[in-house]
C-alpha positions as CSV (number, residue, x, y, z in Angstrom):
1,M,-10.4,-15.8,-0.8
2,N,-7.8,-17.7,-2.7
3,T,-4.3,-16.3,-3.4
4,V,-5.1,-15.4,-7.0
5,G,-8.2,-13.5,-6.0
6,L,-6.3,-11.8,-3.2
7,F,-3.8,-10.3,-5.6
8,L,-5.7,-9.8,-8.8
9,S,-9.3,-9.1,-7.9
10,F,-10.8,-5.7,-7.1
11,R,-13.6,-7.1,-4.9
12,G,-13.7,-7.5,-1.2
13,R,-11.8,-6.0,1.7
14,M,-8.3,-6.2,3.1
15,G,-7.0,-5.4,6.6
16,R,-4.0,-3.2,7.4
17,A,-1.6,-6.0,8.3
18,R,-2.1,-7.9,5.1
19,Y,-2.0,-4.7,3.0
20,L,1.2,-3.7,4.6
21,A,2.8,-7.1,4.0
22,V,1.8,-7.1,0.3
23,Q,3.2,-3.6,-0.1
24,L,6.5,-4.4,1.6
25,A,6.8,-7.5,-0.6
26,L,6.2,-5.4,-3.7
27,L,8.8,-2.9,-2.5
28,A,11.3,-5.6,-2.0
29,L,10.6,-7.1,-5.5
30,W,10.8,-3.6,-7.1
31,F,14.2,-3.2,-5.4
32,E,15.4,-6.5,-6.7
33,L,14.2,-5.8,-10.3
34,V,14.8,-2.1,-10.8
35,V,17.4,-0.9,-8.3
36,K,19.8,-3.8,-8.4
37,P,21.5,-4.8,-11.7
38,P,19.0,-6.7,-14.0
39,L,19.0,-10.4,-14.3
40,Q,21.3,-12.0,-16.9
41,F,19.5,-13.0,-20.1
42,S,20.9,-14.0,-23.5
43,A,19.7,-10.9,-25.1
44,Q,19.1,-7.4,-23.7
45,W,15.5,-7.2,-25.0
46,Q,14.6,-10.3,-23.0
47,A,15.8,-8.6,-19.8
48,W,13.8,-5.5,-20.6
49,L,10.7,-7.6,-21.5
50,F,10.9,-9.5,-18.3
51,V,11.4,-6.4,-16.1
52,W,8.5,-4.5,-17.8
53,A,6.2,-7.5,-17.5
54,A,7.0,-7.8,-13.8
55,I,6.5,-4.0,-13.3
56,I,3.1,-4.2,-14.9
57,A,2.1,-7.2,-12.8
58,M,3.3,-5.3,-9.7
59,I,1.3,-2.2,-10.5
60,W,-1.8,-4.4,-11.0
61,I,-1.3,-6.1,-7.6
62,N,-0.6,-2.7,-6.0
63,V,-3.9,-1.2,-7.4
64,A,-5.9,-4.3,-6.6
65,T,-4.8,-4.4,-2.9
66,T,-5.2,-0.7,-2.6
67,V,-8.7,-1.0,-3.9
68,K,-9.4,-3.6,-1.3
69,R,-7.9,-1.6,1.5
70,L,-10.0,1.4,0.4
71,H,-13.1,-0.8,0.5
72,D,-12.1,-1.8,4.1
73,R,-12.2,1.9,4.9
74,D,-15.6,2.1,3.2
75,R,-14.3,4.3,0.4
76,S,-14.7,3.9,-3.4
77,G,-12.0,1.9,-5.1
78,W,-11.7,4.5,-7.8
79,W,-9.6,6.5,-5.4
80,A,-6.9,3.9,-6.1
81,I,-6.4,5.5,-9.5
82,A,-5.8,8.9,-7.9
83,I,-3.3,7.3,-5.5
84,L,-1.5,5.5,-8.4
85,V,-1.3,8.8,-10.4
86,L,0.0,10.7,-7.4
87,N,2.7,8.2,-6.6
88,R,3.9,7.9,-10.3
89,L,3.9,11.7,-10.7
90,A,5.8,12.0,-7.5
91,Y,8.5,9.6,-8.8
92,V,8.8,11.7,-12.0
93,Y,8.7,15.0,-10.1
94,Y,11.3,14.1,-7.5
95,G,13.6,12.9,-10.3
96,L,13.2,16.2,-12.1
97,F,13.4,18.3,-8.9
98,F,16.6,16.7,-7.8
99,G,18.0,16.8,-11.4
100,L,17.3,20.5,-11.6
101,S,18.4,21.3,-8.1
102,F,21.9,19.9,-8.3
103,G,24.3,21.6,-10.6
104,V,21.8,23.8,-12.5
105,D,21.6,27.5,-11.8
106,I,17.9,28.4,-11.7
107,S,16.2,31.5,-10.3
108,I,14.3,31.6,-7.1
109,F,11.1,32.2,-9.0
110,V,11.5,28.8,-10.6
111,E,12.8,27.0,-7.6
112,L,10.2,28.2,-5.1
113,P,7.2,26.6,-6.9
114,L,9.2,23.4,-7.3
115,V,9.8,23.3,-3.6
116,L,6.2,24.1,-2.8
117,L,5.0,21.4,-5.2
118,A,7.4,18.9,-3.5
119,V,6.0,19.8,-0.1
120,A,2.4,19.5,-1.3
121,T,3.1,16.1,-2.9
122,S,4.8,14.9,0.2
123,L,1.9,16.0,2.4
124,L,-0.6,14.2,0.1
125,Q,1.4,11.0,0.1
126,T,1.7,11.2,3.9
127,G,-2.1,11.5,4.2
128,V,-2.6,8.6,1.9
129,F,-0.1,6.5,3.8
130,I,-1.8,7.3,7.1
131,E,-5.2,6.4,5.6
132,L,-4.2,3.1,4.2
133,V,-1.8,1.8,6.8
134,F,-2.7,3.3,10.2
135,L,-6.5,3.8,10.2
136,A,-8.6,0.8,11.0
137,G,-11.3,-0.4,8.6
138,T,-15.0,-0.1,9.3
139,E,-16.3,-2.6,11.9
140,G,-18.6,-5.3,10.6
141,A,-19.9,-5.7,7.1
142,N,-20.1,-2.7,4.8
143,Q,-21.2,-2.3,1.1
144,Y,-18.0,-4.0,-0.1
145,G,-18.1,-7.1,2.0
146,F,-17.5,-8.7,5.4
147,D,-15.0,-7.3,8.0
148,P,-11.7,-9.1,7.4
149,T,-10.7,-8.8,11.0
150,S,-13.8,-10.5,12.4
151,A,-13.5,-13.5,10.1
152,V,-11.8,-15.4,13.0
153,T,-14.3,-17.7,14.6
154,G,-14.0,-20.6,16.9
155,P,-15.8,-22.6,19.5
156,P,-17.6,-20.8,22.3
157,G,-15.1,-19.5,24.9
158,A,-12.2,-19.4,22.4
159,S,-10.0,-16.5,22.5
160,G,-11.2,-14.4,19.6
161,P,-10.6,-10.8,18.7
162,G,-11.7,-8.4,21.4
163,P,-12.3,-4.7,21.1
164,Y,-10.3,-3.0,18.3
165,G,-9.5,-6.4,16.8
166,I,-6.9,-7.3,19.5
167,P,-7.0,-11.0,20.6
168,D,-7.8,-11.6,24.3
169,F,-4.4,-13.2,25.0
170,L,-2.6,-10.0,24.0
171,V,-4.6,-7.7,26.2
172,R,-3.1,-7.3,29.7
173,R,-5.6,-6.8,32.3
174,A,-5.1,-5.3,35.8
175,G,-5.9,-7.3,38.9
176,P,-5.5,-10.9,39.8
177,S,-5.4,-13.5,37.0
178,P,-8.7,-15.4,36.6
179,A,-8.8,-18.8,38.2
């Protein structure tokens, strides 16, 4: 799959390592664009236009790679929309929660549901993170395409992926080394 298809297409499957690399790159780019001071442009509207265009592109890439990772787990890509909504609502919610918690006197009857909602949101996000980053995809081909970890082929006798997708040269075996 070419680079454009890797980032923009919703078809196919993506392994854990590639998914994590793309997500970390998106996080670094988000930090550069949003957290640090914006780039210098001749007009303020140009800076905002550039930042919003980059954010929309990053959201598209995030959803496309999440769909592929879900496909690797043999799940429908439509779950990516629920994950996107959960993450965006969590950003808004945490902003409101921390804004209300510091310096505002609210009753325990208002604060307790906010805390419970924060815990529930955090648990859901933790479950999604474990599903997408730590759990292996389905072995072999599934309804969404071929296994991305078994795409490594070589001549007979070459060191290919062994059980669990680990190459033979990384697996330490007990006993004397083969002659």
